[in-house]
Backbone as CSV, one residue per row, in Angstrom:
resi,resn,N_x,N_y,N_z,CA_x,CA_y,CA_z,C_x,C_y,C_z
1,UNK,51.451,-28.170,14.317,51.233,-27.297,13.212,50.101,-27.235,12.780
2,UNK,49.568,-28.763,12.584,48.083,-28.758,11.871,47.133,-28.227,12.989
3,UNK,47.405,-28.447,14.136,46.250,-28.060,15.168,46.444,-26.296,15.013
4,UNK,47.481,-25.942,15.111,47.523,-24.342,14.926,46.683,-23.802,13.651
5,UNK,47.005,-24.639,12.470,46.117,-24.053,11.342,44.795,-24.309,11.749
6,UNK,44.400,-25.438,12.071,42.887,-25.703,12.398,42.375,-24.797,13.382
7,UNK,42.908,-24.527,14.474,42.473,-23.525,15.336,42.346,-22.106,14.844
8,UNK,43.348,-21.826,13.956,43.188,-20.539,13.132,42.070,-20.306,12.282
9,UNK,41.903,-21.496,11.604,40.787,-21.534,10.768,39.273,-21.596,11.429
10,UNK,39.393,-22.208,12.613,37.920,-22.317,13.190,37.714,-20.910,13.836
11,UNK,38.749,-20.180,14.358,38.563,-18.730,14.783,37.971,-17.878,13.908
12,UNK,38.683,-17.993,12.669,38.347,-16.976,11.547,36.752,-17.425,11.043
13,UNK,36.436,-18.734,11.117,34.997,-19.098,10.819,34.080,-18.633,11.866
14,UNK,34.432,-18.716,12.989,33.569,-18.275,14.174,33.207,-16.737,14.071
15,UNK,34.506,-15.919,13.819,34.551,-14.662,13.442,33.777,-14.133,12.418
16,UNK,33.579,-14.818,11.341,32.682,-14.511,10.048,31.462,-14.916,10.452
17,UNK,31.108,-16.058,11.123,29.674,-16.301,11.368,29.012,-15.421,12.316
18,UNK,29.884,-14.860,13.427,29.304,-13.911,14.324,29.138,-12.664,14.062
19,UNK,29.504,-12.397,12.776,29.871,-10.826,12.470,28.262,-10.121,12.315
20,UNK,27.936,-9.304,12.637,26.651,-8.524,12.790,26.759,-7.228,11.912
21,UNK,25.609,-6.685,11.412,25.533,-5.413,10.512,24.055,-4.728,10.799
22,UNK,23.884,-3.548,11.167,22.818,-3.026,10.912,22.243,-3.050,9.582
23,UNK,21.058,-3.701,9.319,20.545,-3.731,7.965,19.112,-3.476,7.889
24,UNK,18.355,-3.092,6.878,17.028,-2.805,6.695,16.275,-4.071,6.969
25,UNK,15.110,-3.931,7.656,14.408,-4.981,7.724,12.928,-4.531,7.764
26,UNK,11.884,-5.703,7.425,10.476,-5.085,7.472,9.924,-5.125,8.902
27,UNK,9.075,-3.933,8.984,8.581,-3.851,10.185,7.308,-4.616,10.534
28,UNK,6.805,-5.139,9.425,5.535,-6.008,9.585,5.326,-6.739,8.243
29,UNK,4.485,-7.979,8.341,4.119,-8.712,7.201,3.795,-7.893,6.100
30,UNK,4.301,-7.835,4.994,4.223,-7.233,3.698,3.533,-8.281,2.633
31,UNK,2.521,-8.160,1.969,1.866,-8.933,1.025,2.544,-8.775,-0.302
32,UNK,2.700,-9.769,-1.275,2.917,-9.537,-2.382,2.358,-8.441,-3.117
33,UNK,3.037,-7.428,-3.970,2.610,-6.545,-4.858,2.300,-5.137,-3.822
34,UNK,2.678,-5.235,-2.553,2.464,-4.024,-1.689,3.564,-2.903,-2.115
35,UNK,2.954,-1.918,-2.213,4.238,-0.891,-2.720,5.041,-0.570,-1.364
36,UNK,6.197,-0.502,-1.484,7.110,-0.508,-0.270,7.345,1.037,0.036
37,UNK,7.327,1.386,1.209,7.800,2.780,1.715,8.586,2.671,3.013
38,UNK,9.012,3.988,3.421,9.819,3.847,4.307,9.069,3.653,5.697
39,UNK,8.007,3.897,5.981,7.343,3.503,7.101,7.167,2.197,7.216
40,UNK,7.375,1.288,6.451,7.363,-0.360,6.437,8.488,-1.002,6.932
41,UNK,9.611,-0.073,7.114,10.682,-0.546,7.267,11.665,0.134,8.573
42,UNK,12.564,-0.860,9.100,13.410,-0.233,10.433,14.851,-0.896,10.142
43,UNK,15.664,-0.371,10.968,16.944,-0.861,11.226,16.946,-1.997,12.319
44,UNK,17.652,-2.995,11.852,18.035,-4.064,13.086,19.494,-4.437,12.756
45,UNK,19.932,-5.128,13.907,21.389,-5.584,13.999,21.033,-7.230,13.645
46,UNK,21.685,-7.456,12.427,21.354,-8.954,12.178,22.792,-9.511,11.800
47,UNK,22.943,-11.055,11.974,24.004,-11.486,11.267,24.056,-11.675,9.711
48,UNK,25.200,-11.261,9.327,25.257,-11.238,7.773,25.744,-12.351,7.060
49,UNK,26.190,-13.646,7.987,26.833,-14.626,7.355,25.462,-15.422,6.498
50,UNK,26.086,-15.561,5.242,25.392,-16.338,4.315,24.374,-15.354,3.537
51,UNK,24.319,-14.024,3.894,23.391,-13.223,3.016,23.786,-12.841,1.764
52,UNK,25.088,-13.247,1.112,25.609,-12.861,0.150,25.607,-11.416,-0.326
53,UNK,25.671,-10.552,0.724,25.786,-9.177,0.518,24.395,-8.507,-0.090
54,UNK,23.417,-9.511,-0.162,22.069,-9.023,-0.744,21.345,-8.583,0.337
55,UNK,21.732,-7.502,1.037,20.747,-6.788,1.911,21.121,-5.167,1.830
56,UNK,20.444,-4.431,2.540,20.421,-2.853,2.447,20.821,-2.477,3.673
57,UNK,21.739,-1.542,3.627,22.042,-0.804,4.871,21.633,0.842,5.081
58,UNK,21.012,1.236,4.256,20.530,2.734,4.216,19.146,2.717,3.510
59,UNK,18.122,3.157,4.388,16.782,3.308,3.978,16.481,4.391,2.928
60,UNK,17.044,5.453,3.187,16.754,6.611,2.472,17.287,6.470,0.955
61,UNK,18.625,5.981,1.058,19.356,5.703,-0.116,18.693,4.614,-0.982
62,UNK,18.293,3.719,-0.530,17.589,2.447,-1.007,16.186,3.069,-1.837
63,UNK,15.264,3.648,-0.918,13.907,4.274,-1.574,14.076,5.269,-2.534
64,UNK,15.423,5.855,-2.538,15.515,6.957,-3.674,15.764,6.268,-5.090
65,UNK,15.979,4.909,-4.990,16.177,4.206,-6.129,14.897,3.579,-6.775
66,UNK,13.869,3.778,-5.971,12.537,3.080,-6.208,11.777,3.681,-7.254
67,UNK,10.392,3.498,-7.629,9.686,2.838,-6.447,9.807,1.215,-6.465
68,UNK,9.530,0.653,-5.187,10.007,-0.839,-5.017,8.428,-1.245,-4.679
69,UNK,8.372,-2.765,-5.062,7.112,-3.368,-4.700,7.571,-4.676,-3.964
70,UNK,6.832,-5.202,-3.126,7.236,-6.720,-2.748,7.076,-7.741,-3.677
71,UNK,7.821,-8.675,-3.926,7.891,-9.684,-4.642,6.850,-10.669,-4.383
72,UNK,6.597,-11.665,-5.292,5.679,-12.710,-5.168,5.448,-13.525,-3.915
73,UNK,6.796,-13.613,-3.105,6.770,-14.617,-2.110,6.421,-13.739,-0.799
74,UNK,6.228,-12.336,-0.806,5.957,-11.444,0.363,7.140,-11.502,1.225
75,UNK,7.091,-10.531,2.254,8.099,-10.439,3.098,7.556,-10.437,4.543
76,UNK,8.023,-11.226,5.618,7.572,-11.235,6.960,8.186,-10.119,7.709
77,UNK,7.397,-10.156,8.939,7.988,-9.239,9.766,9.375,-9.770,10.351
78,UNK,10.182,-8.574,10.533,11.709,-8.799,11.018,12.424,-9.397,9.807
79,UNK,12.135,-9.935,8.749,12.816,-10.284,7.587,13.888,-9.173,7.217
80,UNK,14.982,-9.734,6.914,16.026,-8.801,6.262,15.558,-8.236,4.869
81,UNK,15.591,-7.048,4.498,15.085,-6.661,3.205,16.089,-6.950,2.263
82,UNK,15.821,-7.830,1.210,16.745,-8.240,0.158,16.157,-8.187,-1.079
83,UNK,17.072,-7.505,-2.064,16.651,-7.374,-3.343,15.817,-8.360,-4.079
84,UNK,16.397,-9.619,-3.825,15.536,-10.626,-4.547,14.216,-11.150,-4.056
85,UNK,13.648,-10.294,-2.767,12.346,-10.642,-2.517,11.609,-9.286,-3.044
86,UNK,12.211,-8.358,-3.873,11.691,-7.097,-4.303,11.488,-7.189,-5.768
87,UNK,10.604,-6.221,-6.395,10.449,-6.107,-7.816,10.384,-4.349,-7.831
88,UNK,10.961,-4.011,-9.001,10.609,-2.429,-9.309,9.511,-2.389,-10.169
89,UNK,8.761,-3.309,-10.471,7.466,-2.998,-11.198,6.368,-3.390,-10.406
90,UNK,5.297,-2.538,-10.668,3.798,-2.917,-9.938,3.427,-4.095,-10.550
91,UNK,3.450,-5.117,-9.402,2.799,-6.685,-9.959,1.433,-6.720,-10.025
92,UNK,0.588,-5.542,-10.346,-0.778,-5.547,-10.790,-1.660,-6.035,-9.741
93,UNK,-1.451,-5.599,-8.496,-2.657,-5.985,-7.425,-1.972,-6.897,-6.413
94,UNK,-0.952,-7.761,-6.722,-0.242,-8.692,-5.841,-1.177,-9.464,-5.181
95,UNK,-0.944,-9.274,-3.821,-1.893,-10.376,-3.032,-3.256,-10.081,-2.909
96,UNK,-3.609,-8.935,-3.191,-5.081,-8.687,-3.412,-5.753,-9.243,-4.728
97,UNK,-5.064,-9.124,-5.661,-5.329,-9.694,-6.956,-5.567,-11.299,-6.673
98,UNK,-4.702,-11.796,-6.170,-4.701,-13.387,-5.812,-6.091,-13.613,-5.088
99,UNK,-6.007,-12.844,-4.070,-7.388,-13.195,-3.197,-8.558,-13.008,-4.030
100,UNK,-8.623,-11.788,-4.864,-10.052,-11.769,-5.628,-10.089,-12.905,-6.715
101,UNK,-8.973,-13.269,-7.385,-9.188,-14.444,-8.219,-9.673,-15.847,-7.567
102,UNK,-9.457,-15.930,-6.384,-9.960,-17.017,-5.742,-10.999,-17.058,-4.979
103,UNK,-11.979,-15.943,-5.195,-13.229,-15.645,-4.475,-14.299,-15.539,-5.562
104,UNK,-15.492,-15.964,-5.247,-16.303,-15.775,-6.129,-17.578,-14.910,-5.580
105,UNK,-17.215,-14.604,-4.396,-18.461,-13.768,-3.400,-18.023,-12.263,-3.681
106,UNK,-17.054,-11.738,-4.252,-16.723,-10.235,-4.381,-16.619,-9.757,-5.500
107,UNK,-16.844,-8.372,-5.636,-16.774,-7.761,-6.932,-16.032,-6.505,-6.732
108,UNK,-15.444,-5.752,-7.943,-14.637,-4.632,-7.822,-15.336,-3.343,-8.291
109,UNK,-15.309,-2.237,-7.534,-15.567,-0.955,-7.999,-14.757,-0.142,-7.924
110,UNK,-14.755,0.775,-8.942,-13.684,1.694,-8.997,-14.156,3.073,-9.061
111,UNK,-13.668,4.037,-8.450,-14.295,5.243,-8.038,-13.280,6.329,-8.058
112,UNK,-13.657,7.731,-8.582,-12.867,8.762,-8.725,-12.736,9.486,-7.295
113,UNK,-11.280,9.927,-7.140,-11.316,10.772,-5.992,-9.953,11.848,-6.277
114,UNK,-9.888,12.739,-5.266,-8.747,13.724,-5.555,-7.962,13.576,-4.151
115,UNK,-6.676,13.104,-4.522,-5.885,12.882,-3.393,-5.414,14.051,-2.548
116,UNK,-5.324,15.244,-3.320,-5.067,16.505,-2.572,-6.091,16.795,-1.588
117,UNK,-7.532,16.518,-1.886,-8.612,16.759,-0.939,-9.149,15.606,-0.104
118,UNK,-8.441,14.618,-0.370,-8.787,13.325,0.144,-7.740,12.747,1.114
119,UNK,-7.619,11.482,1.218,-6.689,10.799,2.097,-5.398,10.878,1.832
120,UNK,-4.881,11.277,0.662,-3.692,11.453,0.090,-2.845,9.905,0.209
121,UNK,-1.471,10.088,0.867,-0.546,8.885,0.981,-1.188,7.869,2.051
122,UNK,-2.209,8.195,2.523,-2.985,7.020,3.686,-3.713,6.214,2.966
123,UNK,-4.262,6.313,1.642,-4.985,5.330,0.876,-4.147,4.477,0.360
124,UNK,-3.982,3.233,0.761,-3.181,2.172,0.024,-4.023,0.985,0.169
125,UNK,-3.488,-0.182,-0.577,-4.103,-1.291,-0.739,-4.192,-2.153,0.644
126,UNK,-5.603,-2.553,1.160,-5.681,-3.197,2.472,-6.143,-2.095,3.622
127,UNK,-6.313,-0.704,3.013,-6.583,0.347,4.112,-8.152,0.021,4.064
128,UNK,-8.859,0.180,5.340,-10.374,0.331,5.295,-10.638,1.939,5.265
129,UNK,-11.418,2.461,4.699,-11.868,4.142,4.773,-13.303,4.298,4.807
130,UNK,-13.705,5.343,5.407,-15.256,5.948,5.457,-15.233,6.800,4.053
131,UNK,-16.243,6.985,3.442,-16.207,7.736,2.239,-17.236,8.811,2.727
132,UNK,-16.837,10.270,2.027,-18.045,11.403,2.250,-17.980,11.839,0.899
133,UNK,-19.421,12.106,0.475,-19.795,12.581,-0.850,-20.286,13.838,-0.787
134,UNK,-19.883,14.543,-1.814,-20.190,16.197,-1.867,-20.802,16.156,-3.268
135,UNK,-22.359,16.494,-3.306,-23.255,16.800,-4.423,-23.358,18.040,-4.645
136,UNK,-22.804,18.827,-5.875,-23.161,20.346,-5.979,-24.771,20.645,-6.120
137,UNK,-24.971,21.888,-5.942,-26.364,22.315,-6.095,-26.545,22.074,-7.500
138,UNK,-27.907,22.164,-7.808,-28.527,21.928,-9.246,-29.633,22.773,-9.205
139,UNK,-29.616,23.528,-10.598,-30.496,24.666,-10.851,-31.515,24.002,-11.886
140,UNK,-32.636,23.548,-11.410,-33.504,22.866,-12.544,-34.694,24.136,-12.925
141,UNK,-35.536,23.760,-13.776,-36.643,24.748,-14.100,-37.631,24.859,-13.125
142,UNK,-37.869,23.699,-12.474,-38.897,23.694,-11.224,-38.413,24.266,-9.828
143,UNK,-37.039,23.685,-9.543,-36.808,23.909,-8.299,-35.209,23.994,-8.249
144,UNK,-34.842,24.511,-7.179,-33.477,24.454,-6.935,-32.979,23.494,-6.016
145,UNK,-32.068,22.628,-6.087,-31.424,21.623,-5.284,-30.166,21.978,-4.647
146,UNK,-30.299,22.098,-3.228,-29.102,22.691,-2.728,-27.842,21.629,-2.744
147,UNK,-26.627,22.091,-2.406,-25.432,21.248,-2.625,-25.736,20.323,-1.261
148,UNK,-25.276,19.038,-1.172,-25.515,17.957,-0.170,-24.041,17.563,0.122
149,UNK,-23.636,17.198,1.523,-22.592,16.390,1.954,-23.178,15.115,2.597
150,UNK,-22.712,14.112,2.204,-23.432,12.788,2.773,-22.310,12.056,3.047
151,UNK,-22.379,11.438,4.344,-21.444,10.659,4.997,-21.952,9.422,5.595
152,UNK,-21.294,8.524,6.279,-21.494,7.187,6.655,-22.705,7.320,7.553
153,UNK,-22.844,8.462,8.297,-24.099,8.557,9.269,-25.367,8.678,8.522
154,UNK,-25.294,9.496,7.367,-26.428,9.639,6.523,-26.761,8.481,5.641
155,UNK,-25.649,7.633,5.214,-25.748,6.693,4.396,-24.537,5.664,4.674
156,UNK,-25.142,4.418,5.566,-24.376,3.531,5.925,-23.532,2.851,4.669
157,UNK,-23.754,2.864,3.480,-23.430,2.290,2.500,-21.713,2.874,2.176
158,UNK,-21.690,4.048,2.867,-20.416,4.729,2.777,-19.388,4.473,3.648
159,UNK,-19.598,3.428,4.594,-18.765,3.042,5.791,-17.942,1.789,5.397
160,UNK,-16.754,1.833,5.938,-15.845,0.619,6.039,-15.587,-0.086,4.677
161,UNK,-15.184,0.840,3.771,-15.029,0.333,2.465,-13.496,-0.029,2.379
162,UNK,-13.132,-1.282,1.538,-11.838,-1.779,1.647,-11.406,-1.413,-0.028
163,UNK,-10.040,-0.749,0.316,-9.405,-0.371,-0.725,-8.179,-1.517,-1.360
164,UNK,-8.283,-1.618,-2.402,-7.481,-2.691,-2.786,-6.286,-2.365,-3.813
165,UNK,-6.487,-1.155,-4.446,-5.733,-0.828,-5.476,-5.999,0.911,-5.504
166,UNK,-4.857,1.649,-6.051,-4.815,2.966,-6.214,-4.091,3.348,-7.363
167,UNK,-4.665,3.999,-8.477,-3.772,4.129,-9.580,-4.015,5.785,-9.731
168,UNK,-3.255,6.510,-10.785,-3.433,7.853,-10.991,-4.372,7.968,-12.075
169,UNK,-4.911,9.195,-12.488,-5.688,9.307,-13.577,-5.729,8.896,-14.956
170,UNK,-4.278,8.407,-15.053,-3.896,7.861,-16.395,-3.663,6.260,-16.320
171,UNK,-4.221,5.805,-14.982,-4.131,4.255,-14.742,-2.897,3.775,-14.314
172,UNK,-1.828,4.388,-13.987,-0.646,4.133,-13.653,-0.485,4.139,-12.337
173,UNK,0.633,2.877,-11.497,0.559,3.082,-10.215,1.157,4.071,-9.545
174,UNK,0.738,4.570,-8.438,1.181,5.722,-7.687,2.510,5.397,-6.840
175,UNK,3.611,6.071,-7.260,4.629,5.953,-6.343,4.602,6.167,-4.865
176,UNK,5.294,5.564,-3.871,5.125,5.593,-2.577,6.394,6.557,-2.041
177,UNK,6.317,6.750,-0.902,7.336,7.708,-0.377,6.986,8.833,0.453
178,UNK,7.800,9.718,1.150,7.363,10.804,1.650,6.959,11.812,1.024
179,UNK,6.174,12.549,1.250,5.678,13.850,0.406,6.783,14.593,-0.032
180,UNK,6.973,15.192,-1.064,8.010,16.032,-1.864,9.286,14.976,-2.080
181,UNK,8.952,13.777,-2.254,10.226,12.947,-2.639,9.960,12.306,-4.012
182,UNK,9.627,13.228,-4.956,9.473,13.161,-6.540,8.275,12.550,-6.947
183,UNK,7.193,12.710,-6.166,6.020,12.062,-6.580,4.749,13.018,-6.609
184,UNK,5.117,14.325,-6.423,4.001,15.205,-6.442,3.103,15.264,-7.390
185,UNK,3.374,14.680,-8.653,2.788,14.736,-9.711,1.609,13.667,-9.597
186,UNK,1.877,12.766,-8.573,0.674,11.814,-8.523,-0.335,12.401,-7.665
187,UNK,-0.292,13.312,-6.907,-1.208,14.020,-6.025,-2.283,14.677,-6.800
188,UNK,-2.958,13.941,-7.582,-4.123,14.259,-8.729,-5.214,13.486,-8.399
189,UNK,-6.234,13.865,-9.099,-7.406,12.787,-9.292,-6.907,11.497,-9.633
190,UNK,-7.451,10.586,-8.663,-7.197,9.020,-8.686,-8.055,8.357,-8.843
191,UNK,-7.785,6.821,-9.164,-8.891,5.912,-9.264,-8.442,4.997,-7.949
192,UNK,-9.648,4.915,-7.078,-9.450,3.885,-6.018,-10.344,2.593,-6.500
193,UNK,-9.668,1.531,-6.405,-10.628,0.317,-6.689,-11.042,-0.381,-4.948
194,UNK,-12.291,-0.771,-4.983,-12.621,-1.084,-3.738,-13.363,-2.498,-4.095
195,UNK,-13.132,-3.594,-3.038,-13.684,-4.729,-3.053,-14.894,-4.930,-2.186
196,UNK,-16.015,-5.293,-2.981,-17.482,-5.188,-2.440,-17.900,-6.632,-2.212
197,UNK,-18.516,-6.826,-1.266,-19.578,-8.104,-1.305,-20.402,-8.048,-2.310
198,UNK,-20.285,-9.335,-3.454,-21.312,-9.271,-4.295,-22.727,-9.320,-3.990
199,UNK,-23.177,-9.751,-2.877,-24.626,-9.719,-2.265,-24.988,-8.278,-2.038
200,UNK,-23.873,-7.614,-1.832,-24.500,-6.105,-1.134,-24.719,-5.290,-2.551
201,UNK,-25.795,-5.441,-3.056,-26.263,-4.954,-4.220,-26.448,-3.131,-3.996
202,UNK,-27.025,-2.941,-2.808,-27.411,-1.578,-2.557,-26.059,-0.845,-2.407
203,UNK,-25.026,-1.479,-1.951,-23.859,-0.701,-1.787,-23.202,-0.342,-3.069
204,UNK,-23.261,-1.436,-4.056,-22.686,-1.255,-5.245,-23.393,-0.057,-6.053
205,UNK,-24.689,-0.125,-5.792,-25.536,0.828,-6.699,-25.306,2.428,-6.272
206,UNK,-25.125,2.351,-4.928,-24.847,3.671,-4.161,-23.450,4.156,-4.386
207,UNK,-22.702,3.365,-4.641,-21.275,4.055,-5.027,-21.259,4.459,-6.479
208,UNK,-21.831,3.764,-7.392,-21.848,3.877,-8.635,-22.719,5.533,-8.775
209,UNK,-24.021,5.490,-7.959,-24.631,6.768,-8.104,-23.808,7.764,-7.631
210,UNK,-23.316,7.652,-6.581,-22.366,8.892,-5.958,-21.306,9.299,-6.932
211,UNK,-20.545,8.320,-7.559,-19.602,8.601,-8.554,-20.018,9.298,-9.707
212,UNK,-21.250,9.147,-10.158,-21.598,9.848,-11.018,-22.244,11.112,-10.909
213,UNK,-22.832,11.280,-9.599,-23.559,12.556,-9.320,-22.835,13.528,-8.528
214,UNK,-21.696,12.903,-8.048,-20.800,13.968,-7.132,-19.495,13.666,-7.071
215,UNK,-18.747,14.133,-5.810,-17.467,14.107,-5.922,-17.145,13.136,-4.488
216,UNK,-16.491,12.033,-4.590,-16.235,11.120,-3.267,-14.980,11.408,-2.617
217,UNK,-14.905,11.593,-1.395,-13.757,11.572,-0.673,-13.334,10.445,0.241
218,UNK,-12.373,10.127,0.704,-12.077,9.072,1.579,-11.353,9.360,2.765
219,UNK,-11.652,8.833,3.811,-11.055,8.996,5.393,-10.531,7.763,5.864
220,UNK,-9.359,7.509,5.709,-8.948,6.249,6.350,-9.364,5.878,7.818
221,UNK,-9.948,4.822,8.068,-10.204,4.642,9.608,-8.907,4.549,10.424
222,UNK,-8.689,4.789,11.728,-7.768,4.900,12.553,-7.156,3.188,12.632
223,UNK,-5.815,3.361,13.057,-5.346,1.847,13.099,-5.038,1.453,11.731
224,UNK,-5.058,1.965,10.656,-4.712,1.269,9.503,-3.296,1.498,8.689
225,UNK,-2.317,1.598,9.749,-0.972,1.983,9.221,-0.480,0.692,8.605
226,UNK,-0.959,-0.542,8.842,-0.494,-1.820,8.316,-0.981,-1.919,6.803
227,UNK,-1.747,-1.212,6.302,-2.230,-1.177,5.052,-1.044,-0.329,4.020
228,UNK,-0.303,0.509,4.537,0.431,1.402,3.869,1.767,0.793,3.244
């Protein structure tokens, strides 16, 4: 009888330990503070033993409860997405803030852009982008200055800019998610924060001048999906 009970308990344990479930997992490494969106998630068959039901089984339903941000420990590629590893509040820069706080060779430059006419939902912390500047025509007393469009070819200072933050015109974090998913009001003039080498004084001056004289638009470089 003892053998029978032990065998039954062992079988039940093995069945429980071997149970699997299709759960939501991270496609790639995600830094602390990263806004979470569906493009960073995938479905995987994973053992559920020991997860304490702290896992998610439906990407769409979960994202609808957001916005979500990666917590202070980050999430690794292939990790099961668990609520304890996330936060519903913007963590003020996350991993980029930590990196900036621990470096003395970089400075931050904030510039205004328009997400409708610029890179839209492709502009996220970690993305590198080229900028294009439109300077409107000016009518002076002595001469008329025609409008100008300046890109990286005309001014290399506009090339390969590192975006570390994106806020709306009111300084609030922008929600992630597919277009039309309740965040259309965020597609307005925005503030993009760039991390620039402190020694690159000419680039800093150029960005400030363009921000004052014209309108700056961003074009994300290809292969930047990991930044979203």
